[in-house]
C-alpha positions as CSV (number, residue, x, y, z in Angstrom):
1,M,124.5,121.8,107.1
2,R,120.9,122.5,106.4
3,R,119.9,126.1,106.1
4,A,117.5,127.5,108.6
5,I,113.9,127.8,107.4
6,P,111.7,130.3,109.3
7,F,108.3,129.3,110.7
8,T,108.6,125.7,109.7
9,R,111.1,123.0,110.5
10,R,111.4,121.7,106.9
11,K,110.1,122.4,103.5
12,F,108.6,119.7,101.4
13,L,107.7,119.3,97.7
14,T,104.3,117.6,97.4
15,V,103.8,115.3,94.5
16,S,100.4,113.9,93.7
17,G,99.7,110.2,94.5
18,A,98.7,109.9,90.8
19,A,102.3,110.7,89.8
20,A,103.5,108.1,92.2
21,A,101.2,105.6,90.7
22,L,102.5,106.3,87.2
23,A,106.0,105.7,88.3
24,F,105.4,102.5,90.2
25,T,102.5,100.8,88.5
26,T,103.5,97.6,86.8
27,G,102.5,96.2,83.4
28,L,103.1,99.5,81.5
29,P,105.2,98.6,78.4
30,S,107.5,101.3,77.4
31,A,106.9,103.0,74.1
32,D,110.7,103.1,73.5
33,T,112.8,100.5,75.2
34,A,115.7,101.0,72.7
35,M,117.2,103.8,74.8
36,A,119.1,102.5,77.8
37,P,117.6,103.8,81.1
38,A,120.9,105.4,82.2
39,G,121.3,107.2,78.9
40,A,117.7,108.5,79.1
41,V,118.4,109.9,82.5
42,R,121.7,111.5,81.5
43,A,120.1,113.2,78.5
44,D,117.8,115.3,80.7
45,P,118.5,114.7,84.4
46,L,115.7,116.9,85.8
47,R,112.9,115.8,83.5
48,E,110.5,113.3,85.0
49,S,109.8,111.2,81.8
50,P,113.3,109.7,81.5
51,Y,113.2,108.5,85.0
52,R,109.7,107.1,84.5
53,L,111.0,105.3,81.4
54,A,114.0,104.0,83.3
55,I,111.7,102.7,86.1
56,E,109.4,101.0,83.6
57,V,112.3,99.2,81.9
58,H,113.7,98.1,85.3
59,L,110.3,96.8,86.4
60,A,109.8,95.0,83.0
61,E,113.1,93.3,83.6
62,G,112.0,92.3,87.1
63,N,114.7,94.5,88.7
64,V,112.7,96.1,91.5
65,A,115.8,97.2,93.4
66,E,117.2,99.2,90.5
67,A,113.8,100.7,89.8
68,L,113.6,101.9,93.5
69,S,117.1,103.2,93.4
70,T,116.3,105.2,90.2
71,Y,113.2,106.7,91.9
72,Q,115.2,107.6,95.1
73,N,117.9,109.2,93.1
74,Y,115.4,111.4,91.3
75,R,113.9,112.5,94.5
76,R,117.2,113.6,95.9
77,L,118.2,115.4,92.7
78,L,114.9,117.2,92.4
79,A,115.0,118.2,96.0
80,R,118.5,119.6,95.7
81,E,117.7,121.4,92.4
82,I,114.5,123.3,93.7
83,G,116.0,124.0,97.1
84,V,113.9,121.9,99.4
85,D,115.1,119.4,102.0
86,E,113.0,116.5,100.9
87,V,110.5,115.4,98.3
88,R,107.6,113.4,99.6
89,F,104.6,111.8,97.9
90,K,101.1,112.4,99.1
91,T,98.3,110.0,98.3
92,A,95.5,111.3,96.2
93,Q,91.8,111.5,96.9
94,V,89.7,109.9,94.1
95,Y,86.1,111.1,93.9
96,D,84.6,107.9,92.4
97,Y,87.0,105.5,94.1
98,K,84.5,102.6,94.0
99,N,84.6,102.5,90.2
100,D,87.8,104.4,89.5
101,P,86.8,105.2,85.9
102,N,90.1,107.0,85.1
103,Q,92.3,104.4,86.8
104,L,93.8,106.9,89.2
105,I,94.2,104.5,92.2
106,P,97.8,103.2,92.4
107,E,98.4,99.5,92.3
108,N,101.0,99.9,95.0
109,G,98.9,100.1,98.1
110,K,101.6,102.2,99.8
111,Y,100.6,105.2,97.7
112,S,96.9,104.7,97.9
113,R,94.2,105.8,100.4
114,Y,92.1,102.9,99.2
115,R,92.2,99.1,99.2
116,K,90.2,96.2,97.8
117,D,87.8,94.3,100.0
118,R,87.0,90.6,99.8
119,K,84.7,91.3,96.8
120,G,87.5,93.0,94.9
121,E,85.8,96.4,95.3
122,Y,87.7,99.5,96.5
123,E,87.0,100.9,99.9
124,I,88.8,103.7,101.9
125,R,91.6,102.3,104.1
126,N,90.6,103.9,107.4
127,T,87.8,102.7,109.6
128,L,85.7,106.0,109.4
129,E,85.5,106.4,113.2
130,N,83.0,109.0,114.3
131,H,85.4,111.9,115.1
132,C,87.2,114.7,113.3
133,W,89.6,117.1,114.9
134,R,89.3,119.6,112.1
135,L,85.7,120.6,113.0
136,W,87.0,122.0,116.3
137,H,90.4,123.3,115.2
138,A,90.1,124.5,111.6
139,T,87.8,125.7,108.9
140,V,87.8,126.6,105.2
141,I,86.6,129.9,103.7
142,T,85.9,130.1,100.0
143,W,86.9,132.9,97.7
144,D,83.5,134.5,98.1
145,G,83.3,134.3,101.9
146,L,81.4,131.0,102.4
147,V,82.4,129.0,105.4
148,V,82.5,125.2,104.9
149,P,83.7,122.4,107.2
150,C,87.0,121.5,105.5
151,C,89.0,121.2,102.3
152,F,87.1,118.1,101.3
153,D,84.0,120.2,100.7
154,K,85.5,121.4,97.4
155,D,82.2,122.5,95.9
156,A,80.9,124.2,99.1
157,Q,77.9,121.8,99.4
158,H,77.9,122.1,103.2
159,Q,77.7,125.8,103.8
160,L,77.9,126.7,107.5
161,G,77.8,130.5,107.1
162,D,78.6,133.5,105.0
163,L,81.1,136.1,106.1
164,K,79.5,138.7,103.9
165,G,76.6,138.7,106.4
166,K,77.9,137.6,109.8
167,P,81.2,137.6,111.7
168,F,83.2,134.4,111.8
169,K,82.9,134.0,115.6
170,E,79.1,133.9,115.3
171,I,79.3,131.4,112.4
172,W,81.8,129.2,114.3
173,N,79.2,128.7,117.0
174,N,76.0,128.8,115.0
175,D,73.3,126.0,114.8
176,Q,74.6,124.8,111.4
177,Y,78.1,124.3,112.7
178,V,77.0,122.6,115.9
179,D,74.6,120.3,113.9
180,F,77.3,119.3,111.5
181,R,79.7,118.4,114.3
182,R,76.9,116.4,115.9
183,K,76.3,114.4,112.7
184,V,80.0,113.6,112.4
185,L,80.0,112.2,116.0
186,Q,76.9,110.2,115.3
187,S,77.6,108.7,111.8
188,R,80.5,110.1,109.8
189,K,80.0,107.6,107.0
190,N,76.6,109.0,106.2
191,I,78.1,112.4,105.2
192,D,79.3,112.4,101.7
193,I,82.5,114.4,102.1
194,C,83.3,112.6,105.3
195,A,82.9,109.1,103.8
196,N,85.8,109.8,101.4
197,C,88.0,111.6,103.9
198,S,91.6,110.8,104.9
199,E,91.0,111.6,108.6
200,G,92.6,108.7,110.5
201,T,94.5,107.5,107.4
202,R,98.2,108.1,106.8
203,V,98.5,110.2,103.6
204,W,102.2,111.0,103.5
205,E,104.6,108.2,102.4
206,D,108.4,108.3,102.3
């Protein structure tokens, strides 16, 4: 029986999409294939690296089913150990996704917010429709009281107000906020933070 968790139906452990990419990318020769995958896992059952090694070995052998089974076993073990109901992977935002200089975009499209177009260049998977529920239902306040549209404005480049000078209710309805909402409804792709946003894209994968 699952134990009751107040305020939320379930608790989840979020793992970066970059970690998912590391586990599932192909063509990564193991530095040490002498150790049997099962032995590596048994040696330290909660450490990520033995499972990653095991998955790499299985993939190198073409045994995708065993690689997937190893991954799922680790998810269950980790969830049980840290006291959560489930471990889920969340896809990662990549700033310079068109060039991906640090090779952070997973090769497995299931764990990526991006895909390659006909030219072989990366593009965001969603269609960037001109809407965003967050601008009418949520906001982000920085440590020093600046109000910005959402969590994608990590550097507070689109400041809509400052709580050090005005109350939030006034900022929520001020000209800057109204104008930003209008721009999103007119052409979301022309706003830098909105052009690389996951709104409309599935970011959680089982």
